[in-house]
N, C-alpha and C positions, 0 to 999 in steps of 0.2 A: 162165176165169171165165164167159165167154159162149160159147154154141155158135158154132162157126165160121161156119155159114151166116148167123147174125145179124150177126156181125162183118163178113162179106163184104157183106151188104146195106147196112150202115151205111157202109162204105168206098165203096161204089158211089154211095150217096145223097149222102155228104158227104166227098169225097176230102180227105185230109190232116187230118181231124178225128179225134181220139182217140175210140174208141167209148164209153168211159166218160163222157167229156165230152158226147158227143152225147146219150146216154141221160139224163145229169144234166139237160141242157137241157129234155128232154121232161118229166121229173118236175117240174122247177122251174115250168113253165108250168101244171101241174095241182095244185100245192100248195094246200091249203085255207087260207083266212085264219086267222090265229092260229098257224099252224104254221111260217110262213116264217122267223122269227128263228132258231128252233132248227135248221131245215133248213140255213140259210146258215152258222150256226156250225159245225155238224157237217161240212158240206161244206168249209168253210175248213180245218178241222183235217185232214181226209182229204187234200185237195189239198196242204197243207203237208208232211205226212209223206211222201206219195208223191213230191212234187217233190224233197225233200231226198234221198230214197233214190235217185232217178234221177240227180240231179246228182252224188252221191257215186260212182255207178257209171259216170260219164262220159257219160251221156246228157243233155248240156247243153241241147239244144233242147227236148226233151219235159219234162225236169225243170224248166227255167226257166218253161215255159208253165204248169205246174201250180203253181209257187210264185207266179207272177203271179195265177193264178186264185184262189189261197188268199186273197190280199189283196182281190180283187174280191168274193169271197164275204163277207168281213167288211164291206166297204163296203155291200153289199146288206143285211146283217144290221142295220147301223146305220140305213140308210134305211127298212127294213121297220119297225123299232121306232118310227121317227118318222113313218111314213106318207108317205114320199117315194117318188116313182116312181124306178125304177132298172133299167128293162128295155132299156137300150141303152148302148153305150159312152159316148155323149154324156151320158146321164143319170148314169152312174157318175161322170164328171168333175164334173157339176153337184153331185152329192152331196158329193164331196170338197171342192169350193169352199165349200159350206154348212158342212161340218164344220170346215174351216180357219178360216172366219169366226167360227163359234160358239166355237171354242177360242182365237181370236186367234193362231193358229199357222200361218203360211203355209208353213212348212217341210214340212208334210204334203203339199203339192202337189209340192214338189221331190222328196220321197221317192217319191211315186207315179210321177213322171216317170222317175225312175231305175228303179223296178221295172218300168215299162212297157217298158223295153228288153228285158226277158226275153221279153215277148210278141212284140216285133218280131223278136227273135233266132229265135223259133220258125219264122218265115217266111223270114228272111234268112240266118241262120247266121253273123252277123258278129262274134259275141263269142267270145273265148277263155275258158278256164277261170278265169283270174284275174278277168276282168270279171264273169263270171257269179257268182263267189263274192262280189264286192263288192255286186252288185245283190241277191243273196240276203240279205246282211246288212241292206241297206236295207229289204227286205221284212219281215224280222224286227222291225226297229225300228218300222216302220209298223204291223205287226200288234199290237205292244205298246200303241201309242197308240189303235188303233181298238177293240180287244177290250172294254175297259171301257165304251165308249159303247154297245155292243150289249147289255150285261147288263141 
């Protein structure tokens, strides 16, 4: 998809980071106001589908990371819609707290904490296929709750 010399440059600049995610981050920083919600929704769907494909093929670490990112992109879409800052991990959690309080549903925080294990697993590799499967289900449930809020 990308020329190999670009992939090599990205891997040198950001070891361990998926080149697509690296480029996504660059584009995200340059997105024009008013285009953010759609960008995050489309990003969420792409990361979801790609993550599911990778998990199914046995690439649990990379697939789980993309599933986790699909949820983060939805949180960002909701935050963007409401004018909330969301440009750090800390702020994504702050947005989730606001969403949970807004809906009166603290289980949103528990679902995200479960989904976040997919992100940790990317670095630690501590989860087996059964755990990844459970956390992917949690991600699907959370995506269902968040998507209408971004519309």
